[in-house]
N, C-alpha and C positions, 0 to 999 in steps of 0.2 A: 438191422440194416446190413451189418457186417457179414452175418451168416448168409443173407440173401445174395450179397455181391459175390461171395466165394462160391456159392452153389451155382450162380450164373456163369461164373468163369469156368468152373469144372464142367458144367453142362455144355458150354461152348467148346470145350476141349474134346469132349467125347461124342459130340453130336455127329461129327463127320468121320467117317471111317479113315479118311486120308489123314486127318489130324490125330486121331487116336493112335495111329501107328507112328506118329512123329514124336519121339521121346523128348526131343529138344524143346519143342513147342509146349508140351505138357509140363516140363520142368520150369519154363519161364512163367507160365501161368500160376504154378504153385508159389514161385518166388514173389510174384506180384500180390498174391493173396496174403502171404505172410507179411509183406511190406505194409499193406493196408491195415492189417490187424495191429501192427506195431504203431503205426501213426495214430490209429484210434485210441490206443492205450496211452500214448504220449499226450494226446489232446485231453483225455479224461483226467490225467494227472495235473495238467495245466489248469483245468477248470476247478479242480479241487483246491489247488494252491491259491488261485485268485479269489476263491470264495471267502478266504480268511484275510482280514486287514493286517494281521500280525506278520512281521518279518521272521523268517525261519531259515536256518542253515540248510535245511533239507529242500527248500524251494529251488526249482530250476533257475538258472542264471537270468533268464529273460523275465521271469516273474519277480525276482528280486529287484531288477532294474525298474520294472513298471511300478512296483510299490514304492520304491524310493522316489521316483518322479512324482507320484501322486502326493507323497508326504511334502515334497518341496512346493508343489502347487497349492496345497492346502495352507501351508505356512504363509504364502503370499496373499492368497485369497481371503484368509481370515480377517486380517486388519482392514483390508479394502472393503469387505462386506460390512464390518462394524462401522467404518467411516461413512459408507453409503447410507446405512441405517440412521446414523446420527444426523446426517445432512438431509434426510428425507423431509420435505416440506419446508425447508429453510429457503427464504427468498432474499437476495441481496441486490440492491440498486444503488447506483452512485452517479454523481455528476460533478463537473467543475465548470463554473460559469465565470467568464471575465467580461468586464464592461469598461469601456473608455468613453468619457463624456467631456464636452466643452461647453462653457457658458460665458457670455460677455460680461464685462465688469459691471454693467448696469443691472445685472441680475444676481450678483454675488454679495455676500455679507461683507467681504473685504473691500468691495468696490473696484476690483481689478479682474482682468480676464483670468479664467481658471480652467485648467485641464486636469482631470484626475482619472486614474485607472484603479481598478480593484478586482479582486477575485474571490470566489467563495466555493468551497467544496462541501458536498453533502454525501453522506453514506448512510443508507437505511438497511437494516436487517430485520426481518420478520421471521419468527420461528414458532412452531408448535411447542407447547409446554404441558402436554398431557390433557386428560379429560377426567370429568367427574360424571359418571353415568353417560348420558347422551350429550352432556354440556362439554364444549370444546374450548380450551384455553390457548391463547397465543401471546407472544411477548414481542413488542416492537421497540427497536433502539434507533436513535438518530444521532449521528455525530456530525458536527459542523465545524469548519475551520475557514479562515480567510484573512485578508489583509486589505485595508483601504476603506475609508468612510465615504468616498464619493465627493462630488462637488458640494460646496457650502453655499446655499442660496440665501438671499435676503429673506426677511420674515415672510412666511407663507403659511396657509392652512394645511396644505399637503406636507406631511412630514419629510418627504424626500422624493426627488425625481428618479431615484435608483434604489429600489427595494432590495436589490441583490447585495448592496454594500454590507459588509460584516467585518467587524474588528473587535477583538477582546478589549475589555476595559483597561487592561494593563498597558496598552499602547501598540504602536504600529510594528514594533520589533517582535511582538509575541504572536506567532502563527500557530500555536498549539490548538488542538480541537477542544470543543466543549461538548458535554453531554447535553444536547439540546432537548431530546425527548427520551423517555424510557417509561413505557406504560404496559400494563397487563390488560388483556381483554378476554372476557368470558362470553361465549356465544351460546345462548340457551334456546333450543327449538321448542315450539308450542304447538298444540293442537295437531297432532299427527298420529296416525295409526300404523304401527309396524316399523317402518323405516324412517329414521330422523331426517334422511335426505329428502323425504317427501314433504316436510314441514314447510308451510308458506307463512308462518308467523315466527318471529325471533325476538328475543330480548338480548340486548348487548350491555354489559357492564364494563366500563373502562376506568382504570384507576392508575395514576402515576403523574409524571411530569409531561405536560401535554402542550401542543400548539392548539388553542381552541378553534382556530380557523380551519383545522382539518375536519372538524365535526359540525361547525356552525358557519353560516354565511357562505357556503361554497357556491361556486359558479363555474360552469364548464368553459366559459370563454374569457373569464377574467379573475383568475385566482393563482396564477403561476408566474411570478416575476422573472423566472429563468427562461421562459419560453414565450410569454405573451406580453401584456402591458407591465411596464416597470414603475410608472408613477404610483405611489402608494394609494392615492385616491381611487385608483382603478383595480387595485389588487384585493382589498377588502372594503367593508363599509367604512367610510371615512370617519363617522362619529366614533366607532369602536377603535380603529387603529390609529389614524392620523390624530384624531381627537383625544385618544388616550383612555376612553372609558373602559377598555378591556382590562387595564391595570396589570399587564404582564411585566416580566422583568425586561431589562434593556435589550435583550435578544429576541423577545417575543414569546417567551414560554412561561408556564406557571403550573404548579401542582393543583390537582383537582380530580374530580370524578364525574362520569357521564353515565346516565341511564337512557337507553334508546329502545323503543319498540318499533319494529319494522313489519309491515304487512305487504306481502307480495302475492296474494291470492289472485289478483287480476293482472295479467301481463299488460304493461303499458300504463297501468293505473296504480302502481305501487305508491305507498304513502308510509310516512314514519313521524313519530313524535319523539323529541329528545329534550332532556333537561341536564344542565351541567352546573356544577358548583366549583369555584376555583378561589384560591388565595390570591389576593392582589396587593399592590403596594409593597411593603417590606416582606410580606409573606410570600410574594411571588419569587423572590430570590433566597428564600429560607433565612433571612436575617431578622424576621419578626414573627408575630403570631400567625399560625397557619389556619386561621378561621376562614370559612367560606364567605368572603366578602363580595365576590362577583358571581352573579347567578344569571343564567341565560336559558331560555326555553324556546324551542323551534318546532314548527310544524312544516312538513314538506310533502309534496306530491309530484309524481311524474305526470307530464302532460303530453298530448299528441296534437300536432298540427299537420293536417294532410298526411297522416301516418308517420310524421317525423317526430323524433323525441325532444322532450324539454323538461324542465324541472322549475317548480315555483316553491320558494321558501319564505316563510314569514317568522319573525322572532322578536322577542322583547327581552330587555335585560335591566339589571339594577346592580350598582356598585356602590356600596356604602363607604368605600375608602378611595373614591376617585379624586384625582388631583385637579383642582380647578385653576383658571388662569390668574387668580389673585393669590395663589399659593396655599389656599386652604383646602383640606380634605373635606369632602361632603358626599352625600348620597346623590349620585347621578343616575337617571333612568331614561330609557328611550326605547324605541321600536324601529324595526326596519324590515325590508323585503329584498330578496335577491331572486332574479329570474333569468333563465337562459332557454332559448328556443331555436331549434334548427328550423328555418323557414324555407330553405331550399337545400338540395343535396350538398351544396358547397357553401352555404352561408348560415352562420349562427349569430343570432342577436342576443344581447344581454342588457340588463338594467338592474340598478340598485337604488334603493331609497332609504334614507334614514331621517328620523324625527326625534329630536331631543325634547324630553318632557320636563326634566328637573335638573338643575345644576347650573353653575356659572361656567359656561363654555364659550369659546371664541366664535364658533359657528354652530348653529342648531338645526340646520336643514342641509341635507346632502342628496344630490341626484346625479347619477352617472349612468350613461347609456353608450352603447356602441355595438360593434360586431366584428367578426372574423370571417374572411373570405378565403376559401382555399383556391389554389392556383390552377385548378383543372381547366378553366376557360382559356388560359394562355399556355397550356401544355406543360405546366409544372405542378402536378397534382399534389406533390408532397410539400410544396411551398404554401405560405399563407400570408395574408395581409390583414392588419387590424387597425381599426380607427375608433377612438372613444372621445366623448365629451363629458365634462363634469362641471357642476355648479355647487359651491359651498356657500351657504347664506350666512352672513354676519348676524350673530344674535343681538337682541335688543340690549342685553346687559353689556356685552363687549362694545357695542356702538357707543354706549354711555360712558364706559370706564376706560376705553383703549388709550385715550390721550394722556391719562395721568396715572393709571394703575402701576403699582410697584410691588409685584408679588414676591420678589426675592428680598425686599426690604433693604436695598443698598442706597436708598435715597434718590435714585434716578428712575424716571419712568421707563418701564420695560419695553414699550413700543414707540411712544412719542408721536403718534399720528392718530388722526380721527378715522376710525374704521367705519365702513358703510358698504352697502351693496353686497355683491357676491364675488368671490374669487372663481375664475373660470379656467378650466384646464382642457387641453386638447393633446392627444398623443396619437402618433402614427408610426407604425412599424411594418417592416416587411421581413418575414423569416424565410431564409434560404436553407433548404435541406441539402446539405452537401453530400452526406451519405447517411447510412443507418444510425451513425453515432454523433455526427457533427452538424451544428446549425450555426448560421451567421444571421444577425438581425440588425440592420441599420434602423435608427430610432430618432424621432424628432418630437419635441414637446414644446408647447406654448402654455404659459401661465399669465393670464391677465388679472389686473387688480389683485396682485399678490398680497395675502393677508388681509383683504378688505381695504387696502390702501389704493384709492382711486387715482392718486397722483403719481404712483410708482410706475416705472416703465414696464412693459411686457417682458417677462423672462422667457428666453429661448434656449433650449438645451438640445445639443446635437450629440448623438451617441451611436456606439457600435457595440453589439453584444455577441459574444461567441460562447458556445456551450458544447461540451463533450460529455455525453451520457452513456451509461451501460446498464 
């Protein structure tokens, strides 16, 4: 190209007789040609110097500056790249929930008006932990902290009107976090050709310290006390949680293992089978034998109603170390069902049923129903309102023994009344979405015939919940 340009300039200089005679113009053209040749030589030297990453004293000054700048950029980018690679796939979620409740003296254990506040914080971290062939592993960690046990009601079948209440056993002044959950899960694809992403059948193996309700008795409308219903009778199956058949530690967690098969070959008709084995009693808090005393199996399937999604779950359980109302450990068994169904674009209905088959329990039948309505109809689509009703039936054994039973052996009847009929619960809340991270929920609860005591006054609990999540 250089020779072509020089030739063109010379040709232009000699093409016109008038220019050929002009020595000054010819000299200028020659000077320009020499300048172009020098620039091309300099450019060639720069390219040769930049082709090497090594610093050299022979490099032009501008090349030395560029290489030095690249070295500084690489020094900064290296750790950042390693950090990004280390955090790839890591998911962090957290929330702080605060609840204030008030109940009249007729509904408290102390017989005086009571107002209580509490807070609870949860931090969840999920991270990939490598693969074995086409099988993918992940690790989940859940930290929980808080203070406040909530209001203390008179004897009821529901364990608490405030399931968010959390406080360490060491007392109210201890707000340090506990390791609530820590489990490993292996996801194994089945029946696929070529790419594992195309698999429609999977097996999941989960091992560690677990909240069993994450994997069993789930419900889209009633399983999150920090955002939906707070009365424990509506958060989980009352026979398992309020009744105590699950046998978890005082915070609701226990070591165990879960095996799950999931089939998603038909969109909208997905189904799964799960079985879990957990330590209960003293094994739940690692102070006793870790044998698998609580076993639960569940079948679940997705449903469609007018093209709207829902889920139906049925399960059965056995706990050979269950604590009964007379203070004796026995084998308790039962079965239950949990269903949620969207029946309108803005309305989801739910229901749970529990039936106790074996064991000395205070109530042996549980039925809870309700729904959640989104606020689209009144121009608040992010808000929602929930209403639920529950009935816990007094068991025949407890009806017979409630007046005199002394389970703690202190010589005084534990309950001192004749239980009969069913305890009835009602809960109403309205959740206001303040922004993408903050929610406020006024809450009102009624508990009639608390603990099966037909002579006891109705318990009324007023509350306000605030949640900050990220």
